[in-house]
BALOBA-1460 file (C-alpha; in Angstrom, 3 decimals):
// residues 259
<rec num="1" residu="m" x="1.129" y="14.145" z="7.005"/>
<rec num="2" residu="a" x="3.476" y="14.167" z="4.055"/>
<rec num="3" residu="d" x="5.636" y="17.113" z="5.141"/>
<rec num="4" residu="a" x="5.166" y="17.646" z="8.841"/>
<rec num="5" residu="g" x="6.890" y="21.008" z="9.037"/>
<rec num="6" residu="g" x="5.760" y="22.272" z="5.654"/>
<rec num="7" residu="g" x="9.370" y="22.825" z="4.588"/>
<rec num="8" residu="t" x="9.117" y="21.237" z="1.135"/>
<rec num="9" residu="y" x="5.693" y="22.772" z="0.510"/>
<rec num="10" residu="a" x="6.849" y="26.276" z="1.399"/>
<rec num="11" residu="a" x="10.120" y="25.837" z="-0.482"/>
<rec num="12" residu="i" x="8.347" y="24.825" z="-3.708"/>
<rec num="13" residu="l" x="5.908" y="27.728" z="-3.468"/>
<rec num="14" residu="t" x="8.721" y="30.188" z="-2.678"/>
<rec num="15" residu="d" x="10.748" y="28.948" z="-5.632"/>
<rec num="16" residu="l" x="7.756" y="29.332" z="-7.968"/>
<rec num="17" residu="l" x="7.192" y="32.850" z="-6.641"/>
<rec num="18" residu="d" x="10.868" y="33.751" z="-7.062"/>
<rec num="19" residu="r" x="10.833" y="32.486" z="-10.661"/>
<rec num="20" residu="g" x="7.660" y="34.383" z="-11.497"/>
<rec num="21" residu="v" x="5.657" y="31.236" z="-12.186"/>
<rec num="22" residu="i" x="3.238" y="32.278" z="-9.439"/>
<rec num="23" residu="a" x="2.419" y="35.890" z="-8.618"/>
<rec num="24" residu="r" x="1.376" y="36.713" z="-5.078"/>
<rec num="25" residu="d" x="-2.006" y="38.024" z="-6.225"/>
<rec num="26" residu="d" x="-2.813" y="35.081" z="-8.526"/>
<rec num="27" residu="a" x="-6.060" y="33.236" z="-7.855"/>
<rec num="28" residu="i" x="-5.171" y="30.048" z="-6.019"/>
<rec num="29" residu="l" x="-7.269" y="27.118" z="-4.874"/>
<rec num="30" residu="v" x="-5.743" y="25.421" z="-1.839"/>
<rec num="31" residu="q" x="-7.057" y="21.874" z="-1.857"/>
<rec num="32" residu="f" x="-7.249" y="19.556" z="1.235"/>
<rec num="33" residu="a" x="-6.814" y="22.705" z="3.299"/>
<rec num="34" residu="g" x="-6.602" y="23.330" z="7.012"/>
<rec num="35" residu="a" x="-5.056" y="25.825" z="9.388"/>
<rec num="36" residu="f" x="-1.608" y="24.520" z="8.391"/>
<rec num="37" residu="d" x="-2.199" y="25.492" z="4.765"/>
<rec num="38" residu="e" x="-3.461" y="28.919" z="5.706"/>
<rec num="39" residu="a" x="-0.306" y="29.491" z="7.739"/>
<rec num="40" residu="v" x="2.031" y="28.344" z="4.942"/>
<rec num="41" residu="t" x="0.316" y="30.363" z="2.207"/>
<rec num="42" residu="a" x="0.315" y="33.459" z="4.408"/>
<rec num="43" residu="r" x="3.983" y="32.929" z="5.247"/>
<rec num="44" residu="v" x="5.038" y="32.818" z="1.582"/>
<rec num="45" residu="g" x="2.853" y="35.819" z="0.757"/>
<rec num="46" residu="l" x="-0.042" y="34.441" z="-1.301"/>
<rec num="47" residu="t" x="-2.959" y="36.860" z="-1.059"/>
<rec num="48" residu="r" x="-5.867" y="35.452" z="-3.131"/>
<rec num="49" residu="c" x="-6.524" y="31.951" z="-1.848"/>
<rec num="50" residu="t" x="-9.674" y="29.884" z="-1.730"/>
<rec num="51" residu="f" x="-9.424" y="27.063" z="0.807"/>
<rec num="52" residu="s" x="-11.256" y="23.799" z="0.224"/>
<rec num="53" residu="n" x="-11.103" y="20.479" z="2.026"/>
<rec num="54" residu="l" x="-11.492" y="16.800" z="1.217"/>
<rec num="55" residu="a" x="-15.241" y="16.531" z="1.715"/>
<rec num="56" residu="p" x="-17.949" y="19.156" z="2.293"/>
<rec num="57" residu="d" x="-18.912" y="17.841" z="5.722"/>
<rec num="58" residu="s" x="-15.434" y="16.974" z="6.981"/>
<rec num="59" residu="p" x="-14.418" y="18.741" z="10.208"/>
<rec num="60" residu="s" x="-10.743" y="18.007" z="9.605"/>
<rec num="61" residu="s" x="-9.935" y="21.359" z="7.992"/>
<rec num="62" residu="r" x="-10.347" y="23.133" z="11.344"/>
<rec num="63" residu="l" x="-11.081" y="26.329" z="9.423"/>
<rec num="64" residu="a" x="-14.075" y="28.524" z="10.089"/>
<rec num="65" residu="d" x="-15.580" y="31.096" z="7.778"/>
<rec num="66" residu="g" x="-14.443" y="34.632" z="8.473"/>
<rec num="67" residu="h" x="-11.146" y="34.181" z="10.277"/>
<rec num="68" residu="g" x="-7.742" y="32.648" z="9.869"/>
<rec num="69" residu="a" x="-5.664" y="30.180" z="11.821"/>
<rec num="70" residu="d" x="-4.833" y="32.740" z="14.507"/>
<rec num="71" residu="g" x="-8.466" y="33.838" z="14.898"/>
<rec num="72" residu="r" x="-7.674" y="37.354" z="13.655"/>
<rec num="73" residu="a" x="-6.362" y="37.306" z="10.071"/>
<rec num="74" residu="p" x="-9.166" y="37.445" z="7.490"/>
<rec num="75" residu="l" x="-9.799" y="34.188" z="5.697"/>
<rec num="76" residu="r" x="-9.942" y="35.015" z="2.033"/>
<rec num="77" residu="s" x="-12.477" y="32.378" z="0.974"/>
<rec num="78" residu="v" x="-13.696" y="28.959" z="2.064"/>
<rec num="79" residu="s" x="-15.154" y="26.368" z="-0.303"/>
<rec num="80" residu="r" x="-16.863" y="23.233" z="0.973"/>
<rec num="81" residu="a" x="-16.708" y="20.609" z="-1.740"/>
<rec num="82" residu="d" x="-15.830" y="17.028" z="-2.618"/>
<rec num="83" residu="a" x="-12.206" y="16.839" z="-3.814"/>
<rec num="84" residu="h" x="-13.248" y="14.158" z="-6.314"/>
<rec num="85" residu="r" x="-15.894" y="16.373" z="-7.901"/>
<rec num="86" residu="m" x="-15.152" y="20.057" z="-7.570"/>
<rec num="87" residu="p" x="-17.902" y="22.589" z="-8.399"/>
<rec num="88" residu="y" x="-15.692" y="24.730" z="-10.627"/>
<rec num="89" residu="a" x="-15.360" y="25.140" z="-14.374"/>
<rec num="90" residu="d" x="-12.178" y="24.197" z="-16.201"/>
<rec num="91" residu="a" x="-9.281" y="26.620" z="-15.595"/>
<rec num="92" residu="s" x="-11.154" y="28.474" z="-12.831"/>
<rec num="93" residu="f" x="-7.961" y="29.230" z="-10.865"/>
<rec num="94" residu="d" x="-4.472" y="30.262" z="-11.885"/>
<rec num="95" residu="h" x="-2.977" y="27.568" z="-9.666"/>
<rec num="96" residu="v" x="-4.244" y="24.651" z="-7.584"/>
<rec num="97" residu="i" x="-2.057" y="23.482" z="-4.720"/>
<rec num="98" residu="g" x="-2.449" y="20.685" z="-2.205"/>
<rec num="99" residu="h" x="-0.427" y="19.327" z="0.680"/>
<rec num="100" residu="a" x="-0.755" y="15.799" z="2.070"/>
<rec num="101" residu="g" x="-4.309" y="15.297" z="0.870"/>
<rec num="102" residu="l" x="-4.288" y="13.009" z="-2.159"/>
<rec num="103" residu="h" x="-3.352" y="10.005" z="-0.030"/>
<rec num="104" residu="h" x="-6.495" y="10.594" z="2.055"/>
<rec num="105" residu="c" x="-8.692" y="10.292" z="-1.045"/>
<rec num="106" residu="s" x="-10.486" y="7.069" z="-1.898"/>
<rec num="107" residu="r" x="-9.840" y="7.956" z="-5.548"/>
<rec num="108" residu="p" x="-6.526" y="9.840" z="-5.556"/>
<rec num="109" residu="h" x="-6.163" y="9.919" z="-9.328"/>
<rec num="110" residu="q" x="-9.624" y="11.415" z="-9.695"/>
<rec num="111" residu="a" x="-8.806" y="14.073" z="-7.091"/>
<rec num="112" residu="l" x="-5.581" y="14.908" z="-8.940"/>
<rec num="113" residu="h" x="-7.593" y="15.108" z="-12.163"/>
<rec num="114" residu="e" x="-9.859" y="17.703" z="-10.563"/>
<rec num="115" residu="m" x="-6.833" y="19.731" z="-9.480"/>
<rec num="116" residu="y" x="-5.483" y="19.565" z="-13.023"/>
<rec num="117" residu="r" x="-8.832" y="20.372" z="-14.631"/>
<rec num="118" residu="i" x="-9.520" y="23.559" z="-12.705"/>
<rec num="119" residu="a" x="-5.928" y="24.887" z="-12.808"/>
<rec num="120" residu="r" x="-4.992" y="27.330" z="-15.543"/>
<rec num="121" residu="h" x="-1.209" y="27.377" z="-15.080"/>
<rec num="122" residu="t" x="0.157" y="24.971" z="-12.455"/>
<rec num="123" residu="v" x="-0.724" y="22.187" z="-10.065"/>
<rec num="124" residu="v" x="1.479" y="21.798" z="-6.990"/>
<rec num="125" residu="a" x="1.254" y="18.734" z="-4.742"/>
<rec num="126" residu="v" x="3.315" y="17.425" z="-1.843"/>
<rec num="127" residu="e" x="2.713" y="13.786" z="-1.025"/>
<rec num="128" residu="n" x="4.477" y="10.571" z="-0.028"/>
<rec num="129" residu="q" x="6.850" y="8.844" z="-2.436"/>
<rec num="130" residu="d" x="6.828" y="5.179" z="-3.346"/>
<rec num="131" residu="s" x="10.457" y="4.042" z="-3.567"/>
<rec num="132" residu="p" x="12.439" y="0.855" z="-2.862"/>
<rec num="133" residu="l" x="13.612" y="2.255" z="0.470"/>
<rec num="134" residu="m" x="10.074" y="3.247" z="1.480"/>
<rec num="135" residu="r" x="8.760" y="-0.193" z="0.576"/>
<rec num="136" residu="l" x="11.513" y="-1.714" z="2.698"/>
<rec num="137" residu="a" x="10.628" y="0.626" z="5.574"/>
<rec num="138" residu="c" x="6.963" y="-0.413" z="5.315"/>
<rec num="139" residu="s" x="7.839" y="-4.105" z="5.310"/>
<rec num="140" residu="l" x="9.946" y="-3.608" z="8.455"/>
<rec num="141" residu="g" x="7.173" y="-1.677" z="10.188"/>
<rec num="142" residu="l" x="9.164" y="1.571" z="10.151"/>
<rec num="143" residu="a" x="6.590" y="3.391" z="8.012"/>
<rec num="144" residu="g" x="2.837" y="3.074" z="7.987"/>
<rec num="145" residu="v" x="0.750" y="1.438" z="5.299"/>
<rec num="146" residu="y" x="-2.454" y="2.834" z="6.832"/>
<rec num="147" residu="e" x="-2.648" y="6.199" z="8.559"/>
<rec num="148" residu="h" x="-3.915" y="5.657" z="12.096"/>
<rec num="149" residu="d" x="-2.358" y="8.718" z="13.754"/>
<rec num="150" residu="a" x="-4.459" y="11.237" z="11.821"/>
<rec num="151" residu="v" x="-7.661" y="9.446" z="12.826"/>
<rec num="152" residu="a" x="-6.557" y="9.370" z="16.448"/>
<rec num="153" residu="d" x="-5.858" y="13.112" z="16.220"/>
<rec num="154" residu="g" x="-9.375" y="13.553" z="14.836"/>
<rec num="155" residu="g" x="-10.933" y="11.802" z="17.826"/>
<rec num="156" residu="g" x="-11.734" y="8.709" z="15.792"/>
<rec num="157" residu="t" x="-14.318" y="10.491" z="13.647"/>
<rec num="158" residu="t" x="-12.207" y="12.229" z="10.976"/>
<rec num="159" residu="g" x="-8.688" y="12.349" z="9.541"/>
<rec num="160" residu="g" x="-9.023" y="9.159" z="7.514"/>
<rec num="161" residu="v" x="-10.167" y="8.244" z="4.031"/>
<rec num="162" residu="d" x="-12.367" y="10.979" z="2.515"/>
<rec num="163" residu="g" x="-12.336" y="12.767" z="5.867"/>
<rec num="164" residu="t" x="-13.976" y="9.894" z="7.772"/>
<rec num="165" residu="g" x="-12.853" y="7.974" z="10.835"/>
<rec num="166" residu="t" x="-11.581" y="5.030" z="8.770"/>
<rec num="167" residu="p" x="-7.761" y="5.057" z="8.521"/>
<rec num="168" residu="n" x="-6.758" y="5.634" z="4.919"/>
<rec num="169" residu="h" x="-4.282" y="3.607" z="2.954"/>
<rec num="170" residu="v" x="-1.204" y="5.808" z="2.455"/>
<rec num="171" residu="y" x="-1.111" y="6.065" z="-1.321"/>
<rec num="172" residu="r" x="2.470" y="6.767" z="-2.380"/>
<rec num="173" residu="w" x="3.457" y="8.082" z="-5.817"/>
<rec num="174" residu="t" x="6.368" y="7.600" z="-8.208"/>
<rec num="175" residu="r" x="7.632" y="9.996" z="-10.849"/>
<rec num="176" residu="h" x="6.621" y="7.585" z="-13.581"/>
<rec num="177" residu="e" x="3.110" y="7.284" z="-12.208"/>
<rec num="178" residu="v" x="2.630" y="11.050" z="-12.077"/>
<rec num="179" residu="r" x="3.809" y="11.371" z="-15.687"/>
<rec num="180" residu="k" x="1.481" y="8.590" z="-16.881"/>
<rec num="181" residu="t" x="-1.442" y="10.033" z="-14.947"/>
<rec num="182" residu="v" x="-1.026" y="13.548" z="-16.360"/>
<rec num="183" residu="a" x="-0.570" y="12.165" z="-19.877"/>
<rec num="184" residu="s" x="-3.832" y="10.247" z="-19.432"/>
<rec num="185" residu="f" x="-5.621" y="13.396" z="-18.275"/>
<rec num="186" residu="d" x="-4.348" y="15.458" z="-21.206"/>
<rec num="187" residu="p" x="-3.180" y="13.250" z="-24.100"/>
<rec num="188" residu="g" x="-3.244" y="16.198" z="-26.501"/>
<rec num="189" residu="h" x="-0.324" y="17.931" z="-24.778"/>
<rec num="190" residu="a" x="3.176" y="17.213" z="-23.532"/>
<rec num="191" residu="v" x="3.129" y="18.724" z="-20.049"/>
<rec num="192" residu="p" x="6.422" y="19.318" z="-18.171"/>
<rec num="193" residu="i" x="6.507" y="18.185" z="-14.535"/>
<rec num="194" residu="e" x="9.043" y="19.317" z="-11.949"/>
<rec num="195" residu="f" x="9.844" y="16.877" z="-9.124"/>
<rec num="196" residu="h" x="11.232" y="17.415" z="-5.629"/>
<rec num="197" residu="s" x="12.086" y="14.803" z="-3.022"/>
<rec num="198" residu="r" x="13.789" y="14.557" z="0.346"/>
<rec num="199" residu="w" x="13.798" y="12.460" z="3.471"/>
<rec num="200" residu="l" x="11.925" y="13.716" z="6.512"/>
<rec num="201" residu="i" x="11.650" y="10.996" z="9.122"/>
<rec num="202" residu="g" x="9.815" y="12.585" z="12.017"/>
<rec num="203" residu="s" x="9.127" y="9.701" z="14.384"/>
<rec num="204" residu="d" x="11.401" y="7.752" z="16.693"/>
<rec num="205" residu="r" x="8.913" y="4.924" z="17.254"/>
<rec num="206" residu="a" x="11.251" y="2.441" z="15.581"/>
<rec num="207" residu="l" x="14.281" y="3.459" z="17.650"/>
<rec num="208" residu="t" x="15.126" y="1.706" z="20.890"/>
<rec num="209" residu="a" x="16.014" y="3.663" z="24.028"/>
<rec num="210" residu="s" x="19.589" y="2.410" z="23.877"/>
<rec num="211" residu="m" x="19.918" y="3.621" z="20.282"/>
<rec num="212" residu="r" x="18.647" y="7.064" z="21.232"/>
<rec num="213" residu="s" x="20.869" y="7.415" z="24.271"/>
<rec num="214" residu="a" x="23.909" y="6.276" z="22.304"/>
<rec num="215" residu="v" x="23.726" y="9.258" z="19.986"/>
<rec num="216" residu="g" x="22.251" y="11.878" z="22.274"/>
<rec num="217" residu="g" x="18.469" y="11.532" z="22.105"/>
<rec num="218" residu="r" x="15.618" y="11.625" z="19.689"/>
<rec num="219" residu="e" x="16.285" y="14.926" z="17.928"/>
<rec num="220" residu="r" x="19.891" y="14.059" z="17.206"/>
<rec num="221" residu="v" x="18.933" y="10.591" z="15.970"/>
<rec num="222" residu="i" x="16.320" y="11.989" z="13.624"/>
<rec num="223" residu="g" x="18.682" y="14.707" z="12.410"/>
<rec num="224" residu="l" x="21.471" y="12.230" z="11.686"/>
<rec num="225" residu="l" x="19.098" y="9.836" z="9.985"/>
<rec num="226" residu="n" x="17.573" y="12.492" z="7.759"/>
<rec num="227" residu="g" x="20.961" y="14.001" z="6.978"/>
<rec num="228" residu="g" x="22.464" y="10.668" z="6.015"/>
<rec num="229" residu="l" x="19.543" y="9.631" z="3.852"/>
<rec num="230" residu="n" x="19.435" y="12.994" z="2.085"/>
<rec num="231" residu="t" x="23.147" y="12.715" z="1.366"/>
<rec num="232" residu="v" x="23.106" y="9.252" z="-0.153"/>
<rec num="233" residu="a" x="19.533" y="8.666" z="-1.365"/>
<rec num="234" residu="r" x="17.659" y="11.957" z="-1.580"/>
<rec num="235" residu="r" x="15.880" y="10.950" z="-4.787"/>
<rec num="236" residu="q" x="14.119" y="8.139" z="-2.893"/>
<rec num="237" residu="g" x="12.982" y="10.434" z="-0.070"/>
<rec num="238" residu="n" x="9.617" y="9.907" z="1.564"/>
<rec num="239" residu="i" x="8.589" y="13.540" z="0.944"/>
<rec num="240" residu="f" x="7.621" y="13.946" z="-2.685"/>
<rec num="241" residu="g" x="6.578" y="17.162" z="-4.369"/>
<rec num="242" residu="f" x="5.629" y="17.740" z="-7.969"/>
<rec num="243" residu="t" x="4.668" y="20.804" z="-9.989"/>
<rec num="244" residu="v" x="2.641" y="20.186" z="-13.141"/>
<rec num="245" residu="r" x="3.458" y="23.018" z="-15.550"/>
<rec num="246" residu="k" x="0.318" y="23.442" z="-17.648"/>
<rec num="247" residu="d" x="1.661" y="26.884" z="-18.553"/>
<rec num="248" residu="l" x="4.485" y="25.190" z="-20.492"/>
<rec num="249" residu="a" x="2.355" y="22.507" z="-22.163"/>
<rec num="250" residu="v" x="3.040" y="21.910" z="-25.858"/>
<rec num="251" residu="a" x="0.488" y="20.445" z="-28.240"/>
<rec num="252" residu="q" x="1.295" y="16.950" z="-29.431"/>
<rec num="253" residu="p" x="2.402" y="16.845" z="-33.099"/>
<rec num="254" residu="w" x="-0.728" y="15.006" z="-34.166"/>
<rec num="255" residu="v" x="-3.125" y="17.563" z="-32.668"/>
<rec num="256" residu="g" x="-4.933" y="19.420" z="-35.437"/>
<rec num="257" residu="v" x="-3.691" y="17.036" z="-38.124"/>
<rec num="258" residu="p" x="-6.617" y="15.718" z="-40.246"/>
<rec num="259" residu="a" x="-7.339" y="12.009" z="-39.778"/>
């Protein structure tokens, strides 16, 4: 998962709410959704959400019609659809948001296109970042290239690519790639994009027992590691959020000019 505790996800949504970019009663599609997403959206106060997952027959959302993550709160709406081909018209929702789902898609750019197409004002995504430090971590075996843990959590039948039991390649994004992708989707407009990044290393699998004991155990190691990386190289952080501001899009100067 891109943002295990949901901190970046919730922080981006809260900031957008505080700035008035999102209103709590706006119509929102929550893509790649599960109980985690229902909890985060409820926590920040979003009240009109439709939850959809990666594939119509995927059990990985762990959401059931008619109730929320705690079994009591009403679930506002559930959509069962293919993230690569959503059954909604253009600009059907005020905002489309998604956490840690694009890298599970066999066609991540197509899934992002669908988010962009059906959003009226903004697209919010939290994913993994491709950076020199992350590539080094992958080459040293400190970060995964394929996501096996999610499939194991899904009992070997879900949690992988397109919601199947096949571990997905962890597709990581760069700022430049997001800009190029959005420009390809909508060449008639200059669309501002806001970026957010930070380090959140949540596993001690690469740390030896002696290393952990030397600094007081796993939690302290992880805290020191994250703190140090966020101090010196936050921009390269593994957690990567971006907000595509369709509401601020400006027509390109050639649009409407006769050929």
